[in-house]
C-alpha positions in Angstrom: -0.2 0.2 0.3 0.9 3.5 -0.5 1.4 5.6 2.7 1.2 9.0 1.3 -1.8 8.4 0.3 -3.7 7.6 3.6 -5.9 9.8 5.3 -4.6 9.8 9.3 -8.0 12.0 10.0 -10.3 9.3 8.4 -12.4 6.9 10.6 -10.8 3.5 9.2 -7.5 5.2 10.1 -8.5 5.2 14.0 -10.0 2.3 13.9 -6.7 0.9 12.9 -4.8 2.8 15.2 -7.2 1.4 18.2 -7.1 -2.2 17.3 -3.3 -2.3 16.4 -2.2 -0.2 19.7 -4.4 -0.5 22.3 -5.0 -4.5 21.6 -1.3 -4.6 21.5 -1.5 -2.4 24.7 -3.9 -5.1 26.3 -2.5 -8.3 25.3 1.1 -7.0 26.4 -0.6 -6.6 29.8 -2.1 -10.0 29.7 1.1 -11.5 29.1 2.7 -9.7 31.4 0.4 -10.6 34.4 0.5 -14.2 33.4 4.3 -14.8 32.9 4.9 -12.7 36.3 2.1 -14.4 38.3 4.6 -17.3 40.1 7.1 -14.5 40.8 4.4 -12.2 42.0 3.0 -15.0 44.1 6.9 -15.4 45.3 6.7 -18.9 45.1 10.9 -18.9 44.5 10.8 -17.9 48.3 8.7 -20.3 50.0 11.4 -20.9 52.7 10.5 -17.0 54.0 8.2 -16.2 57.0 4.5 -15.9 56.1 4.7 -12.1 57.2 8.4 -11.7 55.2 6.4 -13.5 52.1 3.3 -11.2 52.2 5.6 -8.3 52.4 7.5 -9.0 49.2 4.5 -10.1 47.2 3.1 -7.0 48.2 6.6 -5.3 46.8 6.2 -7.2 43.1 2.6 -6.5 42.7 3.9 -3.1 43.1 6.6 -3.4 40.1 4.1 -5.2 38.0 1.6 -2.5 38.5 4.0 0.2 37.7 4.5 -1.6 34.9 1.1 -1.8 33.5 0.7 1.9 34.0 3.9 2.6 31.6 2.4 0.2 29.3 -1.1 1.9 29.5 0.5 5.6 29.3 3.1 4.5 26.5 -0.6 3.3 24.4 -2.1 6.8 25.4 1.0 9.1 24.3 1.2 7.0 20.7 -2.6 7.8 20.1 -2.6 11.4 21.6 -2.2 12.7 18.1 -5.5 11.3 16.8 -8.4 13.0 15.1 -10.9 14.4 17.6 -14.0 12.1 17.5 -16.1 15.2 16.5 -14.3 15.7 13.3 -16.6 16.0 10.2 -19.3 15.6 12.6 -21.4 18.2 11.2 -20.7 17.0 7.4 -21.9 13.8 8.3 -25.2 15.0 9.8 -26.3 16.5 5.9 -25.3 13.3 4.1 -27.5 10.8 3.4 -27.8 8.3 6.4 -26.6 4.9 6.8 -28.7 2.1 5.8 -30.5 0.9 9.3 -28.3 -2.3 10.8 -28.8 -3.9 14.0 -25.4 -4.6 15.4 -25.1 -6.6 18.4 -22.2 -9.2 19.0 -22.6 -12.9 20.0 -21.7 -14.2 23.7 -19.7 -16.7 22.0 -18.0 -17.4 18.8 -15.3 -20.2 17.8 -14.2 -21.5 21.4 -14.1 -17.5 22.5 -16.7 -16.1 25.1 -17.9 -12.5 25.6 -16.0 -11.1 28.5 -18.8 -9.8 31.0 -16.9 -10.2 34.5 -13.8 -8.4 35.7 -11.0 -8.2 33.4 -8.1 -5.6 34.0 -7.1 -5.6 30.3 -10.5 -5.1 28.9 -10.6 -2.1 31.5 -7.4 -0.8 30.6 -8.3 -0.8 26.7 -11.5 1.5 27.7 -9.8 3.8 29.8 -7.2 4.3 27.0 -10.0 4.9 24.4 -11.6 8.0 26.9 -15.4 7.6 25.5 -14.1 8.3 21.9 -16.8 7.9 20.0 -15.5 7.8 16.1 -14.0 4.1 17.0 -17.4 2.3 17.4 -18.7 -0.5 19.5 -16.2 -2.7 21.0 -16.4 -6.4 22.4 -13.5 -8.4 24.3 -13.6 -12.1 24.6 -11.4 -14.7 26.4 -11.0 -18.5 25.5 -10.3 -20.1 29.0 -12.2 -17.7 31.5 -9.2 -16.5 32.6 -10.2 -12.8 32.2 -7.8 -12.0 29.5 -8.6 -11.0 26.0 -7.9 -12.9 23.4 -10.2 -11.4 20.8 -10.9 -7.7 20.5 -14.1 -6.9 18.0 -14.7 -3.3 16.8 -17.7 -2.6 15.1 -19.1 1.1 13.6 -21.8 2.3 11.3 -20.7 4.0 8.2 -22.0 7.1 6.0 -22.7 5.5 2.6 -22.0 9.1 1.3 -18.4 9.3 3.2 -16.1 10.5 0.7 -13.4 7.9 0.7 -13.9 4.5 -1.0 -13.8 1.1 1.0 -10.5 -0.1 -0.9 -8.8 3.3 0.5 -10.7 3.1 4.0 -8.7 -0.8 4.1 -5.6 1.3 3.4 -6.0 3.6 5.9 -6.7 0.9 8.5 -3.7 -1.3 7.6 -1.5 1.3 7.5 -2.6 2.7 11.3 -2.5 -1.0 12.4 1.1 -1.6 10.8 -0.1 -4.9 9.4 1.9 -6.6 6.9 0.7 -9.5 4.3 -2.8 -8.1 3.9 -5.0 -10.5 1.8 -8.3 -10.3 0.3 -10.9 -13.4 0.9 -14.4 -13.9 0.0 -16.6 -11.6 2.5 -19.4 -14.1 2.6 -23.3 -13.5 2.5 -23.0 -9.9 3.5 -20.7 -8.7 0.6 -18.5 -5.7 0.8 -14.8 -6.5 0.9 -13.1 -8.6 3.5 -8.8 -8.7 4.0 -6.6 -10.0 6.8 -3.0 -9.4 7.5 -0.5 -10.0 10.2 0.7 -7.9 13.2 3.5 -8.4 15.5 2.9 -10.4 18.7 3.6 -8.4 22.0 6.5 -11.0 22.9 7.8 -10.6 19.3 7.7 -14.5 18.8 5.1 -14.6 16.2 2.3 -12.8 14.2 -1.3 -12.4 15.2 -4.4 -12.1 12.5 -6.5 -9.1 12.1 -9.2 -8.5 9.7 -11.7 -5.8 8.6 -14.2 -5.9 6.4 -16.5 -3.0 5.0 -19.8 -2.3 3.3 -22.1 0.1 2.9 -23.6 -0.1 6.3 -20.6 -1.0 8.5 -17.2 -1.1 9.2 -15.4 -3.6 11.3 -12.4 -5.3 12.6 -11.2 -8.3 14.5 -7.8 -9.0 15.7 -7.4 -12.7 17.1 -4.5 -13.5 19.5 -3.9 -16.8 19.3 -3.6 -17.1 15.4 -1.6 -16.3 12.7 -3.2 -18.2 10.0 -5.2 -15.6 7.7 -7.6 -18.0 6.1 -8.9 -19.1 9.5 -8.9 -15.7 10.9 -11.1 -14.7 7.6 -13.5 -17.9 8.1 -13.8 -16.6 11.9 -14.2 -13.3 11.1 -17.1 -13.7 8.5 -18.8 -16.3 11.1 -18.3 -13.4 13.6 -19.6 -10.5 11.0 -22.9 -12.3 10.2 -23.9 -13.1 13.9 -22.9 -9.1 14.8 -24.4 -7.4 11.8 -28.2 -8.2 10.7 
């Protein structure tokens, strides 16, 4: 894609920044809290008296909390220059309204379950988005009931009279998300366009899949932390899109 043609004020660019940056931050936090759990619980110091071990646990938890704050703030700083959520609101109001659709994500899909209980990672993303309206509705899913974000779904209604073509919106999105190996796939019964690409995992050990669809009514994105298989991710996104937008 040609980065010079990307519009950083577009809605799709903001969506790509959110999925790319905030999801990475959330997954990084999940990774951090999971791998440090034995260390935070001072399992390596079972020789200490209970009182001293408890104090050590408190100190170690403070270290991880500080790291969490740093990761969160880095994500906020990285996205501080995004366009204002109200940019273009006056123009949109004068345009033809979007086709009426119902947007409601399912509670489960492909082994993932909607996060409805406590989740530090979900709450961190919500805090970082700070009430932004231009990035649409968001849903968070885990896979094993541990409260960590394994899948991140975002869907927003679009104006059919928008100035950018769907192809340009896709370029904006994938550039903002810093995706590679972007590949088009059959969009399924809903039509429009569907493409998926790779994004780096927080630990740098491999790639994760990120997919986006677009049509005259909605623009949606799904990031999956547990697979880098683009064909599998495309099938999952198509099924989730069908269940979410009606």
